[in-house]
Backbone and ligand atoms as CSV (ligand in chain L), in Angstrom:
chain,resi,resn,atom,element,x,y,z
A,1,UNK,N,N,-16.758,-15.070,-24.259
A,1,UNK,CA,C,-15.373,-15.747,-24.347
A,1,UNK,C,C,-14.573,-15.304,-23.016
A,2,UNK,N,N,-13.876,-16.266,-22.447
A,2,UNK,CA,C,-13.247,-16.067,-21.242
A,2,UNK,C,C,-11.901,-15.282,-21.545
A,3,UNK,N,N,-11.684,-14.277,-20.684
A,3,UNK,CA,C,-10.495,-13.443,-20.831
A,3,UNK,C,C,-9.308,-14.058,-20.157
A,4,UNK,N,N,-8.195,-14.060,-20.753
A,4,UNK,CA,C,-7.104,-14.448,-20.226
A,4,UNK,C,C,-6.136,-13.351,-19.906
A,5,UNK,N,N,-5.698,-13.354,-18.677
A,5,UNK,CA,C,-4.989,-12.173,-18.182
A,5,UNK,C,C,-3.524,-12.726,-18.126
A,6,UNK,N,N,-2.578,-12.078,-18.795
A,6,UNK,CA,C,-1.198,-12.469,-18.787
A,6,UNK,C,C,-0.443,-11.320,-17.937
A,7,UNK,N,N,0.225,-11.668,-16.820
A,7,UNK,CA,C,1.007,-10.713,-16.221
A,7,UNK,C,C,2.079,-10.141,-17.009
A,8,UNK,N,N,2.152,-8.807,-17.142
A,8,UNK,CA,C,3.126,-8.190,-18.011
A,8,UNK,C,C,4.566,-8.606,-17.592
A,9,UNK,N,N,4.699,-8.704,-16.165
A,9,UNK,CA,C,6.022,-9.095,-15.716
A,9,UNK,C,C,6.490,-10.410,-16.208
A,10,UNK,N,N,5.723,-11.419,-16.200
A,10,UNK,CA,C,5.963,-12.885,-16.765
A,10,UNK,C,C,6.232,-12.718,-18.269
A,11,UNK,N,N,5.328,-11.914,-18.897
A,11,UNK,CA,C,5.412,-11.847,-20.425
A,11,UNK,C,C,6.853,-11.424,-20.843
A,12,UNK,N,N,7.381,-10.573,-20.064
A,12,UNK,CA,C,8.636,-9.915,-20.343
A,12,UNK,C,C,9.826,-10.695,-20.041
A,13,UNK,N,N,9.663,-11.900,-19.376
A,13,UNK,CA,C,10.807,-12.729,-19.158
A,13,UNK,C,C,11.820,-12.231,-18.310
A,14,UNK,N,N,13.164,-12.265,-18.617
A,14,UNK,CA,C,14.157,-11.862,-17.711
A,14,UNK,C,C,14.074,-10.207,-17.471
A,15,UNK,N,N,13.548,-9.595,-18.414
A,15,UNK,CA,C,13.498,-8.099,-18.286
A,15,UNK,C,C,12.414,-7.627,-17.560
A,16,UNK,N,N,11.591,-8.499,-16.781
A,16,UNK,CA,C,10.278,-8.208,-16.252
A,16,UNK,C,C,10.511,-7.011,-15.006
A,17,UNK,N,N,11.729,-7.045,-14.378
A,17,UNK,CA,C,11.981,-6.226,-13.313
A,17,UNK,C,C,11.855,-4.891,-13.945
A,18,UNK,N,N,12.632,-4.649,-15.040
A,18,UNK,CA,C,12.703,-3.348,-15.646
A,18,UNK,C,C,11.343,-2.970,-16.123
A,19,UNK,N,N,10.542,-3.978,-16.599
A,19,UNK,CA,C,9.247,-3.609,-17.156
A,19,UNK,C,C,8.259,-3.176,-15.922
A,20,UNK,N,N,8.604,-3.803,-14.892
A,20,UNK,CA,C,7.694,-3.388,-13.647
A,20,UNK,C,C,8.009,-2.034,-13.220
A,21,UNK,N,N,9.221,-1.633,-13.427
A,21,UNK,CA,C,9.654,-0.282,-13.108
A,21,UNK,C,C,8.949,0.740,-13.881
A,22,UNK,N,N,8.831,0.380,-15.244
A,22,UNK,CA,C,8.176,1.041,-16.220
A,22,UNK,C,C,6.734,1.255,-15.874
A,23,UNK,N,N,6.170,0.107,-15.681
A,23,UNK,CA,C,4.677,0.056,-15.153
A,23,UNK,C,C,4.516,1.014,-13.978
A,24,UNK,N,N,5.423,0.796,-13.054
A,24,UNK,CA,C,5.277,1.701,-11.854
A,24,UNK,C,C,5.323,3.136,-12.138
A,25,UNK,N,N,6.205,3.521,-12.983
A,25,UNK,CA,C,6.462,4.878,-13.430
A,25,UNK,C,C,5.071,5.367,-14.156
A,26,UNK,N,N,4.585,4.457,-14.998
A,26,UNK,CA,C,3.303,4.785,-15.744
A,26,UNK,C,C,2.185,5.029,-14.642
A,27,UNK,N,N,2.213,4.133,-13.690
A,27,UNK,CA,C,1.140,4.168,-12.590
A,27,UNK,C,C,1.162,5.526,-11.856
A,28,UNK,N,N,2.531,6.011,-11.514
A,28,UNK,CA,C,2.764,7.166,-10.880
A,28,UNK,C,C,2.292,8.291,-11.824
A,29,UNK,N,N,2.636,8.191,-13.057
A,29,UNK,CA,C,2.181,9.193,-13.913
A,29,UNK,C,C,0.786,9.348,-14.105
A,30,UNK,N,N,0.011,8.264,-14.062
A,30,UNK,CA,C,-1.502,8.338,-13.987
A,30,UNK,C,C,-1.971,8.846,-12.734
A,31,UNK,N,N,-1.200,8.590,-11.498
A,31,UNK,CA,C,-1.664,9.118,-10.203
A,31,UNK,C,C,-1.746,10.674,-10.335
A,32,UNK,N,N,-0.700,11.189,-11.141
A,32,UNK,CA,C,-0.692,12.625,-11.094
A,32,UNK,C,C,-1.937,13.333,-11.667
A,33,UNK,N,N,-2.590,12.559,-12.503
A,33,UNK,CA,C,-3.774,13.256,-13.093
A,33,UNK,C,C,-5.255,12.452,-12.712
A,34,UNK,N,N,-5.123,11.381,-12.036
A,34,UNK,CA,C,-6.255,10.679,-11.670
A,34,UNK,C,C,-6.688,11.165,-10.357
A,35,UNK,N,N,-8.126,11.568,-10.195
A,35,UNK,CA,C,-8.628,11.972,-8.907
A,35,UNK,C,C,-8.517,10.669,-8.068
A,36,UNK,N,N,-8.384,11.063,-6.678
A,36,UNK,CA,C,-8.359,9.964,-5.825
A,36,UNK,C,C,-7.016,9.162,-5.633
A,37,UNK,N,N,-6.082,9.625,-6.445
A,37,UNK,CA,C,-4.729,8.882,-6.314
A,37,UNK,C,C,-3.636,9.830,-5.866
A,38,UNK,N,N,-2.921,9.311,-5.001
A,38,UNK,CA,C,-1.996,10.250,-4.374
A,38,UNK,C,C,-0.600,10.016,-5.053
A,39,UNK,N,N,-0.345,11.056,-5.925
A,39,UNK,CA,C,1.061,11.063,-6.474
A,39,UNK,C,C,2.049,11.615,-5.463
A,40,UNK,N,N,1.578,12.323,-4.445
A,40,UNK,CA,C,2.508,12.814,-3.545
A,40,UNK,C,C,3.169,11.571,-2.684
A,41,UNK,N,N,2.443,10.501,-2.757
A,41,UNK,CA,C,2.976,9.405,-1.850
A,41,UNK,C,C,4.274,8.848,-2.710
A,42,UNK,N,N,4.595,9.183,-3.772
A,42,UNK,CA,C,5.529,8.531,-4.549
A,42,UNK,C,C,6.906,9.017,-4.335
A,43,UNK,N,N,7.211,9.984,-3.596
A,43,UNK,CA,C,8.493,10.497,-3.371
A,43,UNK,C,C,9.190,9.784,-2.396
A,44,UNK,N,N,10.529,10.028,-2.188
A,44,UNK,CA,C,11.221,9.505,-1.052
A,44,UNK,C,C,11.020,10.133,0.204
A,45,UNK,N,N,10.973,9.445,1.305
A,45,UNK,CA,C,10.749,10.003,2.561
A,45,UNK,C,C,11.965,9.593,3.573
A,46,UNK,N,N,12.141,10.258,4.608
A,46,UNK,CA,C,13.172,10.306,5.602
A,46,UNK,C,C,12.891,9.317,6.511
A,47,UNK,N,N,13.539,8.082,6.581
A,47,UNK,CA,C,13.363,7.049,7.601
A,47,UNK,C,C,14.036,7.455,9.004
A,48,UNK,N,N,15.099,8.296,8.743
A,48,UNK,CA,C,15.799,8.659,9.916
A,48,UNK,C,C,15.134,9.399,11.023
A,49,UNK,N,N,14.192,10.149,10.549
A,49,UNK,CA,C,13.158,10.874,11.415
A,49,UNK,C,C,12.360,9.970,12.287
A,50,UNK,N,N,12.358,8.680,11.748
A,50,UNK,CA,C,11.591,7.710,12.636
A,50,UNK,C,C,12.469,6.567,13.211
A,51,UNK,N,N,13.753,6.925,13.337
A,51,UNK,CA,C,14.686,6.114,14.003
A,51,UNK,C,C,15.174,4.748,13.293
A,52,UNK,N,N,14.947,4.731,11.976
A,52,UNK,CA,C,15.263,3.610,11.196
A,52,UNK,C,C,16.597,3.821,10.523
A,53,UNK,N,N,17.411,2.867,10.497
A,53,UNK,CA,C,18.792,2.983,9.862
A,53,UNK,C,C,18.564,3.139,8.319
A,54,UNK,N,N,19.388,3.995,7.677
A,54,UNK,CA,C,19.309,3.993,6.243
A,54,UNK,C,C,19.414,2.644,5.542
A,55,UNK,N,N,18.498,2.403,4.606
A,55,UNK,CA,C,18.482,1.136,3.880
A,55,UNK,C,C,17.418,0.253,4.547
A,56,UNK,N,N,16.902,0.423,5.755
A,56,UNK,CA,C,15.919,-0.380,6.447
A,56,UNK,C,C,14.681,0.181,6.147
A,57,UNK,N,N,13.590,-0.661,6.118
A,57,UNK,CA,C,12.206,-0.345,5.913
A,57,UNK,C,C,11.865,0.563,7.192
A,58,UNK,N,N,11.416,1.828,6.962
A,58,UNK,CA,C,11.128,2.612,8.166
A,58,UNK,C,C,9.798,2.182,8.890
A,59,UNK,N,N,9.844,2.320,10.166
A,59,UNK,CA,C,8.972,1.939,11.105
A,59,UNK,C,C,8.193,3.169,11.653
A,60,UNK,N,N,6.790,3.151,11.729
A,60,UNK,CA,C,5.981,4.136,12.199
A,60,UNK,C,C,5.148,3.671,13.279
A,61,UNK,N,N,5.124,4.453,14.289
A,61,UNK,CA,C,4.111,4.272,15.565
A,61,UNK,C,C,2.677,4.877,15.046
A,62,UNK,N,N,1.751,4.063,14.848
A,62,UNK,CA,C,0.491,4.425,14.482
A,62,UNK,C,C,-0.606,4.473,15.549
A,63,UNK,N,N,-0.047,4.490,16.823
A,63,UNK,CA,C,-0.968,4.838,17.816
A,63,UNK,C,C,-1.292,3.694,18.684
A,64,UNK,N,N,-2.193,3.956,19.689
A,64,UNK,CA,C,-2.551,2.902,20.621
A,64,UNK,C,C,-3.334,1.646,19.976
A,65,UNK,N,N,-3.095,0.490,20.397
A,65,UNK,CA,C,-3.859,-0.688,20.049
A,65,UNK,C,C,-5.257,-0.431,20.569
A,66,UNK,N,N,-5.522,0.213,21.645
A,66,UNK,CA,C,-6.858,0.355,22.202
A,66,UNK,C,C,-7.690,1.265,21.407
A,67,UNK,N,N,-7.087,2.091,20.388
A,67,UNK,CA,C,-7.847,2.944,19.601
A,67,UNK,C,C,-8.532,2.296,18.501
A,68,UNK,N,N,-8.188,0.969,18.112
A,68,UNK,CA,C,-8.573,0.155,17.016
A,68,UNK,C,C,-9.745,-0.614,17.558
A,69,UNK,N,N,-10.934,-0.651,16.662
A,69,UNK,CA,C,-11.974,-1.634,17.213
A,69,UNK,C,C,-11.487,-3.026,17.040
A,70,UNK,N,N,-12.003,-3.779,18.065
A,70,UNK,CA,C,-11.548,-5.209,18.245
A,70,UNK,C,C,-12.238,-6.133,17.288
A,71,UNK,N,N,-13.197,-5.637,16.657
A,71,UNK,CA,C,-14.088,-6.592,15.820
A,71,UNK,C,C,-13.463,-6.781,14.282
A,72,UNK,N,N,-12.246,-6.136,14.062
A,72,UNK,CA,C,-11.730,-6.351,12.770
A,72,UNK,C,C,-12.082,-5.362,11.643
A,73,UNK,N,N,-12.955,-4.313,12.160
A,73,UNK,CA,C,-13.290,-3.232,11.202
A,73,UNK,C,C,-12.104,-2.320,10.750
A,74,UNK,N,N,-11.910,-2.166,9.591
A,74,UNK,CA,C,-10.622,-1.492,9.149
A,74,UNK,C,C,-10.641,-0.088,9.328
A,75,UNK,N,N,-9.501,0.445,9.910
A,75,UNK,CA,C,-9.289,1.891,10.208
A,75,UNK,C,C,-8.038,2.277,9.330
A,76,UNK,N,N,-8.261,3.448,8.534
A,76,UNK,CA,C,-7.222,4.067,7.817
A,76,UNK,C,C,-6.319,5.003,8.632
A,77,UNK,N,N,-4.991,4.845,8.551
A,77,UNK,CA,C,-4.036,5.583,9.355
A,77,UNK,C,C,-3.053,6.304,8.210
A,78,UNK,N,N,-2.859,7.501,8.415
A,78,UNK,CA,C,-1.851,8.209,7.568
A,78,UNK,C,C,-0.578,7.959,8.042
A,79,UNK,N,N,0.458,7.828,7.111
A,79,UNK,CA,C,1.898,7.662,7.366
A,79,UNK,C,C,2.535,9.091,7.341
A,80,UNK,N,N,2.991,9.807,8.265
A,80,UNK,CA,C,3.388,11.161,8.304
A,80,UNK,C,C,4.880,10.884,8.543
A,81,UNK,N,N,5.618,11.687,7.538
A,81,UNK,CA,C,7.045,11.576,7.624
A,81,UNK,C,C,7.696,12.905,6.979
A,82,UNK,N,N,8.981,13.057,7.016
A,82,UNK,CA,C,9.462,14.157,6.254
A,82,UNK,C,C,9.914,13.550,4.882
A,83,UNK,N,N,9.576,14.493,3.849
A,83,UNK,CA,C,9.761,13.940,2.495
A,83,UNK,C,C,10.706,14.729,1.679
A,84,UNK,N,N,11.418,14.040,0.814
A,84,UNK,CA,C,12.376,14.783,0.088
A,84,UNK,C,C,11.905,14.713,-1.256
A,85,UNK,N,N,11.731,15.927,-2.055
A,85,UNK,CA,C,11.297,15.875,-3.357
A,85,UNK,C,C,12.253,16.742,-4.099
A,86,UNK,N,N,13.184,16.138,-4.837
A,86,UNK,CA,C,14.328,16.885,-5.458
A,86,UNK,C,C,15.086,17.533,-4.371
A,87,UNK,N,N,15.238,18.983,-4.513
A,87,UNK,CA,C,16.039,19.588,-3.429
A,87,UNK,C,C,15.051,20.137,-2.354
A,88,UNK,N,N,13.844,20.032,-2.504
A,88,UNK,CA,C,12.987,20.375,-1.469
A,88,UNK,C,C,12.691,19.549,-0.374
A,89,UNK,N,N,12.818,19.870,0.958
A,89,UNK,CA,C,12.351,18.934,1.964
A,89,UNK,C,C,11.209,19.483,2.676
A,90,UNK,N,N,10.127,18.467,2.886
A,90,UNK,CA,C,8.991,18.876,3.508
A,90,UNK,C,C,8.901,18.105,5.036
A,91,UNK,N,N,8.495,18.837,5.906
A,91,UNK,CA,C,8.423,18.109,7.320
A,91,UNK,C,C,7.037,17.791,7.590
A,92,UNK,N,N,6.931,16.599,8.181
A,92,UNK,CA,C,5.806,16.020,8.753
A,92,UNK,C,C,4.607,16.107,7.713
A,93,UNK,N,N,4.703,15.514,6.590
A,93,UNK,CA,C,3.674,15.469,5.528
A,93,UNK,C,C,3.250,14.046,5.356
A,94,UNK,N,N,2.064,13.884,4.764
A,94,UNK,CA,C,1.511,12.490,4.471
A,94,UNK,C,C,2.339,11.978,3.315
A,95,UNK,N,N,2.844,10.766,3.547
A,95,UNK,CA,C,3.720,10.077,2.558
A,95,UNK,C,C,3.087,8.804,2.217
A,96,UNK,N,N,1.925,8.358,2.752
A,96,UNK,CA,C,1.351,7.109,2.506
A,96,UNK,C,C,0.205,6.854,3.518
A,97,UNK,N,N,-0.449,5.851,3.462
A,97,UNK,CA,C,-1.518,5.468,4.272
A,97,UNK,C,C,-1.630,3.927,4.190
A,98,UNK,N,N,-2.085,3.354,5.352
A,98,UNK,CA,C,-2.328,1.911,5.722
A,98,UNK,C,C,-3.772,1.726,6.135
A,99,UNK,N,N,-4.247,0.581,5.815
A,99,UNK,CA,C,-5.433,0.098,6.437
A,99,UNK,C,C,-4.959,-0.788,7.678
A,100,UNK,N,N,-5.482,-0.625,8.878
A,100,UNK,CA,C,-5.108,-1.627,9.988
A,100,UNK,C,C,-6.320,-2.279,10.382
A,101,UNK,N,N,-6.328,-3.485,10.680
A,101,UNK,CA,C,-7.491,-4.338,11.259
A,101,UNK,C,C,-7.011,-5.032,12.479
A,102,UNK,N,N,-7.712,-4.880,13.472
A,102,UNK,CA,C,-7.554,-5.543,14.572
A,102,UNK,C,C,-8.577,-6.619,15.093
A,103,UNK,N,N,-8.022,-7.899,15.276
A,103,UNK,CA,C,-8.934,-8.850,15.908
A,103,UNK,C,C,-8.285,-9.463,17.186
A,104,UNK,N,N,-8.896,-8.886,18.204
A,104,UNK,CA,C,-8.332,-9.207,19.551
A,104,UNK,C,C,-6.992,-8.547,19.656
A,105,UNK,N,N,-5.918,-9.216,19.989
A,105,UNK,CA,C,-4.707,-8.527,20.129
A,105,UNK,C,C,-3.842,-8.660,18.834
A,106,UNK,N,N,-4.419,-9.316,17.758
A,106,UNK,CA,C,-3.738,-9.356,16.531
A,106,UNK,C,C,-4.085,-8.317,15.570
A,107,UNK,N,N,-2.956,-7.721,14.977
A,107,UNK,CA,C,-3.296,-6.586,14.057
A,107,UNK,C,C,-2.620,-6.834,12.689
A,108,UNK,N,N,-3.313,-6.636,11.719
A,108,UNK,CA,C,-2.748,-6.711,10.333
A,108,UNK,C,C,-2.825,-5.371,9.609
A,109,UNK,N,N,-1.896,-5.203,8.709
A,109,UNK,CA,C,-1.731,-3.878,8.031
A,109,UNK,C,C,-1.600,-4.019,6.587
A,110,UNK,N,N,-2.222,-3.186,5.752
A,110,UNK,CA,C,-2.146,-3.285,4.293
A,110,UNK,C,C,-1.848,-1.809,3.766
A,111,UNK,N,N,-1.035,-1.809,2.846
A,111,UNK,CA,C,-0.815,-0.492,2.145
A,111,UNK,C,C,-2.224,-0.292,1.345
A,112,UNK,N,N,-2.556,1.189,1.398
A,112,UNK,CA,C,-3.803,1.526,0.812
A,112,UNK,C,C,-3.755,1.488,-0.760
A,113,UNK,N,N,-2.562,1.450,-1.244
A,113,UNK,CA,C,-2.469,1.705,-2.791
A,113,UNK,C,C,-2.747,0.319,-3.436
A,114,UNK,N,N,-3.502,0.446,-4.591
A,114,UNK,CA,C,-3.925,-0.764,-5.239
A,114,UNK,C,C,-2.792,-1.336,-5.913
A,115,UNK,N,N,-2.486,-2.710,-5.917
A,115,UNK,CA,C,-1.343,-3.222,-6.647
A,115,UNK,C,C,-1.544,-3.207,-8.099
A,116,UNK,N,N,-2.871,-2.912,-8.542
A,116,UNK,CA,C,-3.038,-2.886,-10.086
A,116,UNK,C,C,-2.308,-1.514,-10.674
A,117,UNK,N,N,-2.744,-0.437,-10.216
A,117,UNK,CA,C,-2.191,0.784,-10.684
A,117,UNK,C,C,-2.057,1.860,-9.639
A,118,UNK,N,N,-2.243,1.737,-8.439
A,118,UNK,CA,C,-1.956,2.557,-7.478
A,118,UNK,C,C,-3.016,3.442,-6.864
A,119,UNK,N,N,-4.275,3.246,-7.320
A,119,UNK,CA,C,-5.303,4.060,-6.755
A,119,UNK,C,C,-5.578,3.687,-5.297
A,120,UNK,N,N,-6.324,4.557,-4.604
A,120,UNK,CA,C,-6.625,4.229,-3.206
A,120,UNK,C,C,-7.618,3.161,-3.036
A,121,UNK,N,N,-7.374,2.180,-2.341
A,121,UNK,CA,C,-8.316,1.049,-1.913
A,121,UNK,C,C,-9.237,1.608,-0.785
A,122,UNK,N,N,-10.503,1.576,-1.011
A,122,UNK,CA,C,-11.460,1.921,0.100
A,122,UNK,C,C,-12.038,0.687,0.734
A,123,UNK,N,N,-12.635,1.082,1.899
A,123,UNK,CA,C,-13.345,-0.042,2.681
A,123,UNK,C,C,-14.888,0.153,2.332
A,124,UNK,N,N,-15.578,-0.988,2.100
A,124,UNK,CA,C,-17.028,-0.944,1.718
A,124,UNK,C,C,-17.612,-1.747,3.030
A,125,UNK,N,N,-18.156,-0.877,3.956
A,125,UNK,CA,C,-18.701,-1.378,5.117
A,125,UNK,C,C,-19.816,-2.386,4.885
A,126,UNK,N,N,-20.700,-2.000,3.824
A,126,UNK,CA,C,-21.914,-2.930,3.563
A,126,UNK,C,C,-21.410,-4.213,3.012
A,127,UNK,N,N,-20.555,-4.191,2.169
A,127,UNK,CA,C,-20.068,-5.439,1.560
A,127,UNK,C,C,-19.053,-6.144,2.368
A,128,UNK,N,N,-18.541,-5.343,3.413
A,128,UNK,CA,C,-17.566,-6.020,4.354
A,128,UNK,C,C,-16.361,-6.480,3.516
A,129,UNK,N,N,-15.884,-5.604,2.575
A,129,UNK,CA,C,-14.707,-5.946,1.980
A,129,UNK,C,C,-14.038,-4.670,1.486
A,130,UNK,N,N,-12.848,-4.655,0.924
A,130,UNK,CA,C,-12.136,-3.602,0.302
A,130,UNK,C,C,-12.609,-3.556,-1.094
A,131,UNK,N,N,-12.406,-2.279,-1.634
A,131,UNK,CA,C,-12.826,-2.060,-3.077
A,131,UNK,C,C,-11.907,-1.100,-3.699
A,132,UNK,N,N,-11.330,-1.314,-4.837
A,132,UNK,CA,C,-10.661,-0.293,-5.532
A,132,UNK,C,C,-11.626,0.317,-6.587
A,133,UNK,N,N,-11.944,1.626,-6.507
A,133,UNK,CA,C,-12.914,2.171,-7.244
A,133,UNK,C,C,-12.444,2.360,-8.806
A,134,UNK,N,N,-11.087,2.356,-9.046
A,134,UNK,CA,C,-10.697,2.811,-10.471
A,134,UNK,C,C,-11.070,1.673,-11.399
A,135,UNK,N,N,-11.007,0.425,-11.152
A,135,UNK,CA,C,-11.309,-0.571,-12.090
A,135,UNK,C,C,-11.921,-1.739,-11.324
A,136,UNK,N,N,-12.612,-1.470,-10.329
A,136,UNK,CA,C,-13.400,-2.443,-9.577
A,136,UNK,C,C,-12.670,-3.750,-9.273
A,137,UNK,N,N,-11.685,-3.477,-8.489
A,137,UNK,CA,C,-11.105,-4.696,-7.876
A,137,UNK,C,C,-11.601,-4.950,-6.516
A,138,UNK,N,N,-11.949,-5.938,-6.056
A,138,UNK,CA,C,-12.476,-6.383,-4.697
A,138,UNK,C,C,-11.477,-7.327,-3.955
A,139,UNK,N,N,-11.326,-7.082,-2.633
A,139,UNK,CA,C,-10.411,-7.682,-1.813
A,139,UNK,C,C,-11.207,-8.128,-0.422
A,140,UNK,N,N,-10.863,-9.221,0.079
A,140,UNK,CA,C,-11.517,-9.634,1.309
A,140,UNK,C,C,-11.007,-8.859,2.345
A,141,UNK,N,N,-11.304,-8.907,3.639
A,141,UNK,CA,C,-10.898,-8.245,4.743
A,141,UNK,C,C,-9.525,-8.664,5.007
A,142,UNK,N,N,-9.002,-9.905,4.719
A,142,UNK,CA,C,-7.688,-10.269,4.974
A,142,UNK,C,C,-6.791,-10.041,3.868
A,143,UNK,N,N,-7.208,-9.173,2.994
A,143,UNK,CA,C,-6.392,-8.600,1.719
A,143,UNK,C,C,-6.336,-9.496,0.576
A,144,UNK,N,N,-7.027,-10.717,0.736
A,144,UNK,CA,C,-6.891,-11.685,-0.460
A,144,UNK,C,C,-7.934,-11.098,-1.524
A,145,UNK,N,N,-7.531,-11.320,-2.718
A,145,UNK,CA,C,-8.484,-10.930,-3.908
A,145,UNK,C,C,-9.813,-11.709,-3.684
A,146,UNK,N,N,-10.918,-10.856,-3.991
A,146,UNK,CA,C,-12.346,-11.454,-3.820
A,146,UNK,C,C,-12.866,-11.534,-5.247
A,147,UNK,N,N,-12.819,-12.885,-5.612
A,147,UNK,CA,C,-13.368,-13.268,-6.978
A,147,UNK,C,C,-12.270,-12.694,-8.075
A,148,UNK,N,N,-12.800,-12.779,-9.403
A,148,UNK,CA,C,-11.774,-12.426,-10.390
A,148,UNK,C,C,-11.543,-10.937,-10.303
A,149,UNK,N,N,-10.324,-10.494,-10.628
A,149,UNK,CA,C,-9.870,-9.109,-10.392
A,149,UNK,C,C,-8.992,-8.810,-11.431
A,150,UNK,N,N,-8.953,-7.618,-11.748
A,150,UNK,CA,C,-7.666,-7.004,-12.581
A,150,UNK,C,C,-6.515,-6.893,-11.835
A,151,UNK,N,N,-6.642,-6.858,-10.473
A,151,UNK,CA,C,-5.343,-6.636,-9.663
A,151,UNK,C,C,-4.527,-7.888,-9.852
A,152,UNK,N,N,-3.273,-7.800,-10.019
A,152,UNK,CA,C,-2.345,-9.007,-10.303
A,152,UNK,C,C,-2.065,-9.682,-9.021
A,153,UNK,N,N,-2.263,-9.012,-7.899
A,153,UNK,CA,C,-2.001,-9.777,-6.537
A,153,UNK,C,C,-2.892,-9.240,-5.458
A,154,UNK,N,N,-2.844,-9.858,-4.309
A,154,UNK,CA,C,-3.531,-9.452,-3.199
A,154,UNK,C,C,-3.084,-8.013,-2.626
A,155,UNK,N,N,-3.908,-7.533,-1.805
A,155,UNK,CA,C,-3.311,-6.223,-1.119
A,155,UNK,C,C,-1.987,-6.515,-0.601
A,156,UNK,N,N,-1.254,-5.327,-0.630
A,156,UNK,CA,C,0.071,-5.450,-0.091
A,156,UNK,C,C,0.116,-5.442,1.464
A,157,UNK,N,N,0.429,-6.495,2.137
A,157,UNK,CA,C,0.504,-6.592,3.566
A,157,UNK,C,C,1.844,-5.882,3.973
A,158,UNK,N,N,1.813,-5.441,5.249
A,158,UNK,CA,C,3.021,-4.809,5.737
A,158,UNK,C,C,3.389,-5.455,7.126
A,159,UNK,N,N,4.635,-5.364,7.347
A,159,UNK,CA,C,4.891,-5.984,8.863
A,159,UNK,C,C,4.359,-5.062,9.948
A,160,UNK,N,N,3.784,-5.679,10.793
A,160,UNK,CA,C,3.098,-4.926,11.990
A,160,UNK,C,C,3.440,-5.652,13.284
A,161,UNK,N,N,3.672,-4.763,14.335
A,161,UNK,CA,C,4.064,-5.334,15.582
A,161,UNK,C,C,3.338,-4.474,16.761
A,162,UNK,N,N,3.019,-5.086,17.768
A,162,UNK,CA,C,2.440,-4.423,18.835
A,162,UNK,C,C,3.421,-4.357,20.000
A,163,UNK,N,N,3.879,-3.245,20.293
A,163,UNK,CA,C,4.797,-3.089,21.581
A,163,UNK,C,C,4.313,-1.952,22.521
A,164,UNK,N,N,4.395,-2.286,23.743
A,164,UNK,CA,C,4.058,-1.356,24.823
A,164,UNK,C,C,2.631,-0.761,24.544
A,165,UNK,N,N,1.750,-1.454,23.886
A,165,UNK,CA,C,0.341,-1.002,23.690
A,165,UNK,C,C,0.152,-0.113,22.480
A,166,UNK,N,N,1.260,-0.034,21.693
A,166,UNK,CA,C,1.247,0.790,20.457
A,166,UNK,C,C,1.403,-0.154,19.208
A,167,UNK,N,N,0.959,0.335,18.187
A,167,UNK,CA,C,1.057,-0.382,16.788
A,167,UNK,C,C,1.975,0.280,15.989
A,168,UNK,N,N,3.070,-0.639,15.685
A,168,UNK,CA,C,4.082,-0.178,14.831
A,168,UNK,C,C,4.058,-0.997,13.462
A,169,UNK,N,N,4.318,-0.066,12.350
A,169,UNK,CA,C,4.070,-0.648,11.087
A,169,UNK,C,C,5.439,-0.298,10.288
A,170,UNK,N,N,5.864,-1.299,9.647
A,170,UNK,CA,C,7.030,-1.066,8.712
A,170,UNK,C,C,6.468,-0.735,7.374
A,171,UNK,N,N,6.576,0.532,7.089
A,171,UNK,CA,C,5.808,0.927,5.824
A,171,UNK,C,C,6.706,0.936,4.484
A,172,UNK,N,N,6.076,0.603,3.357
A,172,UNK,CA,C,6.936,0.656,2.144
A,172,UNK,C,C,5.678,0.540,1.130
A,173,UNK,N,N,6.150,1.191,-0.096
A,173,UNK,CA,C,5.148,0.987,-1.392
A,173,UNK,C,C,5.925,-0.130,-2.159
A,174,UNK,N,N,5.062,-0.660,-3.033
A,174,UNK,CA,C,5.456,-1.756,-3.840
A,174,UNK,C,C,5.086,-1.381,-5.333
A,175,UNK,N,N,5.734,-1.985,-6.274
A,175,UNK,CA,C,5.522,-1.793,-7.753
A,175,UNK,C,C,4.104,-2.231,-8.046
A,176,UNK,N,N,3.510,-1.521,-9.060
A,176,UNK,CA,C,2.211,-1.728,-9.450
A,176,UNK,C,C,2.240,-2.666,-10.621
A,177,UNK,N,N,1.187,-3.386,-10.882
A,177,UNK,CA,C,1.029,-4.231,-12.093
A,177,UNK,C,C,1.831,-5.553,-12.201
A,178,UNK,N,N,2.365,-5.944,-11.183
A,178,UNK,CA,C,3.248,-7.205,-11.080
A,178,UNK,C,C,2.590,-8.209,-10.019
A,179,UNK,N,N,2.624,-9.478,-10.489
A,179,UNK,CA,C,2.124,-10.480,-9.687
A,179,UNK,C,C,2.940,-10.651,-8.319
A,180,UNK,N,N,4.275,-10.335,-8.379
A,180,UNK,CA,C,5.145,-10.447,-7.248
A,180,UNK,C,C,5.093,-9.049,-6.560
A,181,UNK,N,N,5.275,-9.168,-5.167
A,181,UNK,CA,C,5.452,-7.974,-4.356
A,181,UNK,C,C,6.949,-7.459,-4.600
A,182,UNK,N,N,7.185,-6.429,-5.166
A,182,UNK,CA,C,8.523,-5.801,-5.484
A,182,UNK,C,C,8.633,-4.452,-4.940
A,183,UNK,N,N,9.409,-4.335,-3.796
A,183,UNK,CA,C,9.461,-2.947,-3.226
A,183,UNK,C,C,9.911,-1.906,-4.244
A,184,UNK,N,N,9.284,-0.769,-4.051
A,184,UNK,CA,C,9.770,0.365,-4.720
A,184,UNK,C,C,11.028,0.941,-4.280
A,185,UNK,N,N,11.811,1.375,-5.155
A,185,UNK,CA,C,13.173,1.932,-4.723
A,185,UNK,C,C,13.119,3.158,-3.890
L,1,LIG,S1,S,-5.896,0.716,-9.804
L,1,LIG,FE1,FE,-7.189,-0.498,-8.486
L,1,LIG,S2,S,-8.238,-1.790,-9.894
L,1,LIG,FE2,FE,-7.027,-0.554,-11.180
């Protein structure tokens, strides 16, 4: 029998955004206990340290364009920033990670967290695709879902720009379990 997947966000109608927040909270709760999932990425981080105005999506310099292979092979880069966790502030710690792909002078960027429930998405070099090991979701190299998938949406793309030979990414996390990309608060 064919399985029909109903997005919980749509099923909840007008209250779907609240439901998404609850799903995200559950995802982060699972992250705290599931190996390979970074609960540490869920806290607030300080964009001011990277020159972004408060309220703007913070931008990070992820290094030289020339450091990325030109053939589109994905490279994972950590996002390093100051992190505020309650009353405690940590300096220069990993707050997230992205997959970067360079094809010639064009670069694309994706958040490594799976839109389903926040596990790390890995690169499968043999299959030339991305794979989330938690529930076997597959994504093409352009971030689109590969075949049927439990993930409710494609990988979360991020704004990226090349300036003065360096790759700048506007980094943000999105809520899990929703068909729409909804930025985490
Ligand atoms: S968390 Fe990635 S498939 Fe479930």
